[in-house]
N, C-alpha and C positions, 0 to 999 in steps of 0.2 A: 564161393558164390553166395552162400547163405549169409556169410558174415557181411558181405557188401550190401546185400538187400536189407539186412537188419540195421546197418549203419545209416543207409538212406532213409529207412523208416523212422529212426530216431531223430534224424535231422528234420524230416518233414513234420514230426510231432512237435519238436521244439520251435520251429518257425511258426506253426499254427498257434501254439501257446503264446508266443511273443506277440503275434498280431492281435489276439483277443485281449491280452493283458496290458499291452503298452498304452499309456495314456496319450490321447491325441492321435493315435495311429488308426486311420479309418479303414484300411484294407481288412477285409474279412468280417467287418461288422455288418449287421443287417441295417439297411437304410429304410427310412420311413417312406410311406406311399407318396407323401408330398414331395420329398426329395427326388424320388424316381420320376414322378410326372414333370417336375421342374427341369430335370436333366434331359428328359425326352423332348420337352417343348423347346428347350434351347437348341438341341441338335437339329430339330426340324426347322426352326427359324433360321439357323445358319445355312442349312441346305437350300431353303427357299431364297434367301438373300443371295447366295452364290449363283443362282440361276437367273434371278430377276435383275440384279444390279448391272451386269453387262448389257442386258437388253435395254435398260433405261438410259445408260450412258450414251448409247448410240442411236437412240430414238429421237423423234421430233418433240417429245415431251420434255426433254432436257433443255433448260433455258440456254445453256452454253452452245447448243447446236443451232439456235435460231440466229438469223441474220440480224446485224445491228447496223442498218444503213446510215449513211451520212445525210443529215438534214440541212445543215448550213456549213459554209466555209468562208474563211476570211484570210486574205493574203496581203503581205506588205513587202515592198521592195525598198531597201534602204541603202544608203552609202555609209560605210563604216570606215572611219579614218583611224589608223593605228600608228604608233610611233615605236621605233626600236631604240632601246637604250642599252648600250654595251654593259654587260654584267648584270642587267636587271631583266632583259628580255623585252617582249612586246607588251604594250598596254594600249587600251582603247581610249582615243581622245574624244570621240563623239560619234553619234549615230544620227543620220539625217534622212528621214523618210521621203521617198520620191513618188511612190505609187502605192495606193491602198484600195482594196475592193473587197466587198463581201456579197457581191451579186454575181450570178452565174448565168450563162446562156444555156447550158445544158447540165442537167443532173438526173441521170436516168440509169436504169439497169441495162445490162448488155442483152440484146436479143441474140437469137441463134446465128443470124447472119452477121451481125457485128462481131460476135465472138469468134466465128470462123475466120473472118477477115483479119482480126487481131492476131490470132494464132498463126495465120499464114504469113503475116508480116514479121513475126518474131521467130519463126522456124528457121533453124540453121540450114542453109542450102546444101552443105556438105554432109553433115551427120543426120539431117532430118529430124533433129530433136527440138522440142519446144519447151521453154520453161513453164508454160501455163498448162495445167492439167484441167480436164473438163469440169471437175468439181469446183474450180475457182469461179466459174461463171455465176454461180448463185450468190457469191459474196463480193462480186466486183461491180463497180459503178463507173460510169463515164462522167467526168466533171470538167466543164469548160467555163472559165471565168470570162467576164466581159473584157473587151480589149481596150477599155479606157479607165482612167483612174477616177474614183469618186471624189478624191481630194487632190487639189493642186497644191504643190509644195510652195509655201510662201515663207521666205526668210527675211527677217528684219535686217536692216543694214548692219547693225552690230553683229548679228549671227552670221551674216554673209561674210563680213570681214574676218570673223573668227575662223570660218571654214576655209577661206582663201589663205589665211596665214598657216593653217594646218596643212593644206595641200602643197603649199610652196616650201614647206620645211624640208630640209635635206634628209631628215631621219624618218619622215612619215610616208605612209603608203595608203592607198584607198582601195576598197573592195566593195563589190555589190553583194548584198545579203538578201535572200528571199526567205521569208518566214510564212509558213502556211499552217493553219489550224483547221482541223476537221471536227465538227461537232456532231455527235451521234445521238441516236434515239434514247438509249438507256445508259448514257454515260460512256465512259471509256474513250474520251476524246483523244485524238492523236495530233501531235504537233511535230514539225520538223523544220530544220533550217538548212539552207544550202548557201555556201559562200563561194564566190567566183575567185578566179585568179586576180592578182593586182591589175587595176585599170590604169589608164593613162591620166595621171594627176594633172599634167600640164594642160591637156585638152579640156578636162573638167574645170580647171581654174579659169581658162579662157571663156568657157561657156558661162560661168558665173559672172565674170567681169562684163560680159555683153548683155546680161539680163537687165532688163529695164525696170527701174523703180524697185529694185530689190526683190523682184518676183520672177521665178523661173517655173514654167509649166513643162513637165516631162510627159 
């Protein structure tokens, strides 16, 4: 037992000597007061940050938690004619705007009554589940565009004949495309497009042929 204790004591002495003598080895050395204060201040700063940061992230002071309402909106409904080429796929032949508007009848936040009615309409009657949670009310808006176009689509005779030729082609198809742009207060504008299933090209071509003076109002 004495031999074991003596061996441990020698190992301890050698390790302490190594710590003091080894160049660049900081363990075991006396630190200056400035280094001690700096280390303590850093630990306190990390502890304070660990407490305050989560509170800030979920508080109203965080800009990301503020609502960013829509101020203006513009929408365009167009007819898109595409052509299918075997081996090359589909390519777009032309886009013809039919309806465009940037005016709205309603642009307002949801009241409690409106939100309750919306949730009731979207609630599954079987499961009783609703995809809208109460927190969504603060960031949701009701937007209703005017039901008339601000611009009437006017096609010159050459453009009208070009569209007719594209519609009557055996390899072409026409679809309706709705493009909507939401413009927000502090940027972060949102845009989306929705394309319908192929429409009846024959009926559309007939409508164009019957348009007087190369003008069709939709």
